[in-house]
KOLBAKOL-908853 format. One record per residue (C-alpha): residue number from 1; z, x, y. Coordinates in Angstrom, 2 decimals. Example, Ala and Ser with C-alpha at 12.3 -4.5 7.8 and 13.67 -1.06 7.14 Angstrom:
! residues 2
pos = 1; Z = 7.80; X = 12.30; Y = -4.50
pos = 2; Z = 7.14; X = 13.67; Y = -1.06
//
This chain:
! residues 193
pos = 1; Z = -16.55; X = -14.57; Y = -66.98
pos = 2; Z = -13.87; X = -16.47; Y = -65.10
pos = 3; Z = -11.00; X = -17.20; Y = -67.53
pos = 4; Z = -8.17; X = -19.63; Y = -66.79
pos = 5; Z = -5.60; X = -18.16; Y = -64.38
pos = 6; Z = -2.84; X = -16.15; Y = -66.08
pos = 7; Z = 0.88; X = -16.56; Y = -65.36
pos = 8; Z = 2.50; X = -13.67; Y = -63.48
pos = 9; Z = 5.08; X = -13.74; Y = -66.32
pos = 10; Z = 2.46; X = -13.15; Y = -69.06
pos = 11; Z = 3.72; X = -10.34; Y = -71.32
pos = 12; Z = 1.63; X = -7.24; Y = -72.09
pos = 13; Z = -0.83; X = -8.00; Y = -74.89
pos = 14; Z = -1.70; X = -11.50; Y = -73.60
pos = 15; Z = -5.19; X = -12.53; Y = -74.72
pos = 16; Z = -7.50; X = -13.08; Y = -71.75
pos = 17; Z = -10.93; X = -13.74; Y = -73.29
pos = 18; Z = -13.54; X = -12.47; Y = -75.72
pos = 19; Z = -16.63; X = -10.92; Y = -74.18
pos = 20; Z = -19.75; X = -11.39; Y = -76.27
pos = 21; Z = -23.21; X = -9.83; Y = -75.88
pos = 22; Z = -26.27; X = -11.10; Y = -77.77
pos = 23; Z = -28.11; X = -8.11; Y = -79.21
pos = 24; Z = -30.13; X = -7.23; Y = -82.28
pos = 25; Z = -27.82; X = -4.38; Y = -83.31
pos = 26; Z = -24.15; X = -3.44; Y = -83.11
pos = 27; Z = -22.65; X = -2.97; Y = -79.64
pos = 28; Z = -19.62; X = -1.21; Y = -78.27
pos = 29; Z = -17.55; X = -2.80; Y = -75.47
pos = 30; Z = -15.83; X = -0.92; Y = -72.63
pos = 31; Z = -14.38; X = -1.72; Y = -69.22
pos = 32; Z = -16.91; X = 0.02; Y = -66.95
pos = 33; Z = -15.27; X = -0.35; Y = -63.52
pos = 34; Z = -12.98; X = -2.39; Y = -61.30
pos = 35; Z = -9.75; X = -2.26; Y = -63.33
pos = 36; Z = -8.33; X = 0.49; Y = -61.14
pos = 37; Z = -4.68; X = -0.26; Y = -61.95
pos = 38; Z = -5.25; X = -0.41; Y = -65.72
pos = 39; Z = -4.15; X = -4.01; Y = -66.30
pos = 40; Z = -6.65; X = -4.69; Y = -69.08
pos = 41; Z = -7.96; X = -3.28; Y = -72.34
pos = 42; Z = -10.99; X = -4.32; Y = -74.39
pos = 43; Z = -11.44; X = -3.94; Y = -78.17
pos = 44; Z = -14.56; X = -1.82; Y = -78.61
pos = 45; Z = -16.09; X = -3.86; Y = -81.45
pos = 46; Z = -14.72; X = -7.42; Y = -80.99
pos = 47; Z = -14.90; X = -7.62; Y = -77.17
pos = 48; Z = -11.40; X = -9.15; Y = -76.99
pos = 49; Z = -9.77; X = -8.44; Y = -73.62
pos = 50; Z = -5.97; X = -8.33; Y = -73.35
pos = 51; Z = -3.41; X = -7.40; Y = -70.70
pos = 52; Z = -1.80; X = -3.97; Y = -71.03
pos = 53; Z = 1.25; X = -4.43; Y = -68.79
pos = 54; Z = 3.17; X = -6.88; Y = -66.58
pos = 55; Z = 1.00; X = -8.38; Y = -63.85
pos = 56; Z = 1.87; X = -7.96; Y = -60.17
pos = 57; Z = 0.82; X = -11.02; Y = -58.19
pos = 58; Z = -0.02; X = -8.99; Y = -55.07
pos = 59; Z = -2.71; X = -7.02; Y = -56.99
pos = 60; Z = -4.74; X = -10.13; Y = -57.85
pos = 61; Z = -7.38; X = -11.50; Y = -58.03
pos = 62; Z = -9.05; X = -8.58; Y = -59.87
pos = 63; Z = -12.76; X = -8.39; Y = -60.62
pos = 64; Z = -13.92; X = -5.81; Y = -63.15
pos = 65; Z = -17.09; X = -5.04; Y = -65.10
pos = 66; Z = -17.34; X = -5.13; Y = -68.89
pos = 67; Z = -20.11; X = -3.09; Y = -70.49
pos = 68; Z = -21.81; X = -3.75; Y = -73.85
pos = 69; Z = -23.58; X = -0.60; Y = -75.06
pos = 70; Z = -25.98; X = -0.13; Y = -77.98
pos = 71; Z = -23.87; X = 1.67; Y = -80.58
pos = 72; Z = -26.64; X = 4.18; Y = -81.36
pos = 73; Z = -28.13; X = 4.66; Y = -77.85
pos = 74; Z = -25.78; X = 4.92; Y = -74.85
pos = 75; Z = -28.72; X = 4.50; Y = -72.45
pos = 76; Z = -29.10; X = 0.86; Y = -73.53
pos = 77; Z = -26.40; X = -1.35; Y = -72.06
pos = 78; Z = -25.67; X = -4.40; Y = -69.95
pos = 79; Z = -22.68; X = -5.43; Y = -67.85
pos = 80; Z = -20.89; X = -8.67; Y = -67.03
pos = 81; Z = -18.31; X = -9.43; Y = -64.34
pos = 82; Z = -14.82; X = -10.66; Y = -65.23
pos = 83; Z = -12.70; X = -12.27; Y = -62.48
pos = 84; Z = -8.98; X = -12.68; Y = -63.23
pos = 85; Z = -6.57; X = -14.74; Y = -61.13
pos = 86; Z = -2.79; X = -14.86; Y = -61.50
pos = 87; Z = -0.54; X = -17.91; Y = -61.02
pos = 88; Z = 2.47; X = -17.41; Y = -58.78
pos = 89; Z = 5.43; X = -18.83; Y = -60.71
pos = 90; Z = 8.36; X = -20.43; Y = -58.90
pos = 91; Z = 10.84; X = -17.59; Y = -59.48
pos = 92; Z = 13.42; X = -18.16; Y = -56.77
pos = 93; Z = 15.43; X = -21.11; Y = -55.39
pos = 94; Z = 15.87; X = -21.49; Y = -51.63
pos = 95; Z = 19.02; X = -19.77; Y = -50.31
pos = 96; Z = 21.03; X = -20.54; Y = -47.18
pos = 97; Z = 22.62; X = -17.53; Y = -45.42
pos = 98; Z = 25.99; X = -19.22; Y = -45.97
pos = 99; Z = 26.92; X = -21.99; Y = -48.41
pos = 100; Z = 29.57; X = -23.33; Y = -46.01
pos = 101; Z = 29.32; X = -23.91; Y = -42.25
pos = 102; Z = 31.83; X = -25.36; Y = -39.80
pos = 103; Z = 30.62; X = -27.19; Y = -36.71
pos = 104; Z = 32.40; X = -29.25; Y = -34.06
pos = 105; Z = 31.17; X = -32.47; Y = -32.51
pos = 106; Z = 32.79; X = -34.07; Y = -29.47
pos = 107; Z = 33.67; X = -37.75; Y = -29.74
pos = 108; Z = 31.82; X = -40.39; Y = -27.71
pos = 109; Z = 28.51; X = -38.47; Y = -27.71
pos = 110; Z = 25.29; X = -40.39; Y = -28.31
pos = 111; Z = 23.17; X = -39.25; Y = -31.30
pos = 112; Z = 22.83; X = -35.49; Y = -30.87
pos = 113; Z = 21.73; X = -32.23; Y = -32.47
pos = 114; Z = 24.57; X = -30.53; Y = -34.36
pos = 115; Z = 23.06; X = -27.40; Y = -35.95
pos = 116; Z = 19.78; X = -26.01; Y = -37.25
pos = 117; Z = 19.94; X = -24.90; Y = -40.88
pos = 118; Z = 17.47; X = -22.33; Y = -42.16
pos = 119; Z = 17.07; X = -21.39; Y = -45.81
pos = 120; Z = 14.94; X = -18.55; Y = -47.19
pos = 121; Z = 12.79; X = -18.52; Y = -50.33
pos = 122; Z = 11.41; X = -15.26; Y = -51.77
pos = 123; Z = 8.45; X = -17.09; Y = -53.34
pos = 124; Z = 5.07; X = -17.34; Y = -51.63
pos = 125; Z = 2.71; X = -20.26; Y = -51.07
pos = 126; Z = 3.88; X = -23.74; Y = -52.02
pos = 127; Z = 6.68; X = -22.18; Y = -54.10
pos = 128; Z = 8.21; X = -20.97; Y = -50.83
pos = 129; Z = 7.43; X = -24.05; Y = -48.69
pos = 130; Z = 10.74; X = -25.74; Y = -47.85
pos = 131; Z = 11.78; X = -29.27; Y = -46.97
pos = 132; Z = 15.32; X = -30.23; Y = -46.00
pos = 133; Z = 17.38; X = -33.26; Y = -46.96
pos = 134; Z = 20.93; X = -34.61; Y = -47.10
pos = 135; Z = 22.64; X = -35.17; Y = -50.43
pos = 136; Z = 25.43; X = -37.25; Y = -48.90
pos = 137; Z = 25.04; X = -38.54; Y = -45.36
pos = 138; Z = 28.28; X = -40.59; Y = -45.11
pos = 139; Z = 26.33; X = -43.81; Y = -44.80
pos = 140; Z = 23.78; X = -43.15; Y = -42.12
pos = 141; Z = 26.06; X = -41.22; Y = -39.79
pos = 142; Z = 23.92; X = -38.05; Y = -40.09
pos = 143; Z = 20.24; X = -37.23; Y = -40.57
pos = 144; Z = 18.16; X = -34.06; Y = -40.92
pos = 145; Z = 14.64; X = -33.23; Y = -39.84
pos = 146; Z = 12.98; X = -32.40; Y = -43.17
pos = 147; Z = 10.68; X = -29.79; Y = -41.58
pos = 148; Z = 12.90; X = -28.02; Y = -39.02
pos = 149; Z = 16.28; X = -28.28; Y = -40.80
pos = 150; Z = 17.96; X = -29.61; Y = -37.64
pos = 151; Z = 21.02; X = -31.74; Y = -38.48
pos = 152; Z = 21.73; X = -34.65; Y = -36.12
pos = 153; Z = 24.49; X = -37.22; Y = -35.68
pos = 154; Z = 23.13; X = -40.76; Y = -35.82
pos = 155; Z = 26.05; X = -42.56; Y = -34.26
pos = 156; Z = 28.89; X = -42.24; Y = -31.74
pos = 157; Z = 32.19; X = -41.00; Y = -33.22
pos = 158; Z = 35.62; X = -42.06; Y = -32.01
pos = 159; Z = 38.34; X = -39.44; Y = -32.56
pos = 160; Z = 41.10; X = -42.06; Y = -32.68
pos = 161; Z = 39.31; X = -44.61; Y = -34.91
pos = 162; Z = 37.06; X = -42.57; Y = -37.26
pos = 163; Z = 37.78; X = -39.75; Y = -39.71
pos = 164; Z = 37.99; X = -36.44; Y = -37.85
pos = 165; Z = 36.17; X = -34.40; Y = -40.50
pos = 166; Z = 32.97; X = -34.96; Y = -42.48
pos = 167; Z = 31.44; X = -32.82; Y = -45.21
pos = 168; Z = 27.65; X = -33.15; Y = -45.22
pos = 169; Z = 25.84; X = -31.50; Y = -48.13
pos = 170; Z = 22.37; X = -30.36; Y = -47.08
pos = 171; Z = 19.70; X = -29.11; Y = -49.46
pos = 172; Z = 16.51; X = -27.10; Y = -49.03
pos = 173; Z = 13.88; X = -27.84; Y = -51.69
pos = 174; Z = 10.77; X = -25.77; Y = -52.36
pos = 175; Z = 7.43; X = -27.27; Y = -53.35
pos = 176; Z = 7.45; X = -25.25; Y = -56.57
pos = 177; Z = 5.17; X = -25.52; Y = -59.55
pos = 178; Z = 5.91; X = -26.42; Y = -62.29
pos = 179; Z = 9.37; X = -27.41; Y = -61.04
pos = 180; Z = 10.95; X = -27.67; Y = -57.60
pos = 181; Z = 14.11; X = -25.68; Y = -56.92
pos = 182; Z = 16.94; X = -26.44; Y = -54.49
pos = 183; Z = 19.56; X = -24.52; Y = -52.56
pos = 184; Z = 22.64; X = -26.15; Y = -50.98
pos = 185; Z = 24.85; X = -25.77; Y = -47.93
pos = 186; Z = 27.95; X = -27.79; Y = -47.02
pos = 187; Z = 28.36; X = -28.45; Y = -43.31
pos = 188; Z = 31.93; X = -29.34; Y = -42.34
pos = 189; Z = 31.75; X = -31.32; Y = -39.09
pos = 190; Z = 34.98; X = -31.64; Y = -37.16
pos = 191; Z = 35.18; X = -34.39; Y = -34.54
pos = 192; Z = 37.01; X = -33.21; Y = -31.41
pos = 193; Z = 39.10; X = -35.28; Y = -28.98
//
């Protein structure tokens, strides 16, 4: 048996599957081996398998054996394998170490690197894979490398002619399933004379 993957948020008592043995007489179902952490229970007469407690993603996949035994002769039985996988839900948004950064940028510089931003996500797999972007780039004066999180100026600034301060809102977005989550950081860039 290989049932559909179960959410890591599935509550205890979630129905997994119904094991069924073809036999001429009544059978009794048990979990024979493999469920070392006690995540599952099986109804002895119906063969319905349910979860017994909250599932920990790091313990899965789990493969265990279900046994169908002749109700009147314990020496007559057969076993089937059950493989259970758990879906990692997107629990956490990305988080920047600080939601506000101040950086300086000298006037008259060609396009240059300003700062590298790095967010963290406690999720694993695609739920923790981050891409970076700019929510407001003040026209096209700034850009960010979506993989590295490095923020660049795209133009030359003039202290006397241009504004001397810009607020650039950067986001980190995970590749979460079913929904993507974002974290934000405002970078205050001060142009120096």
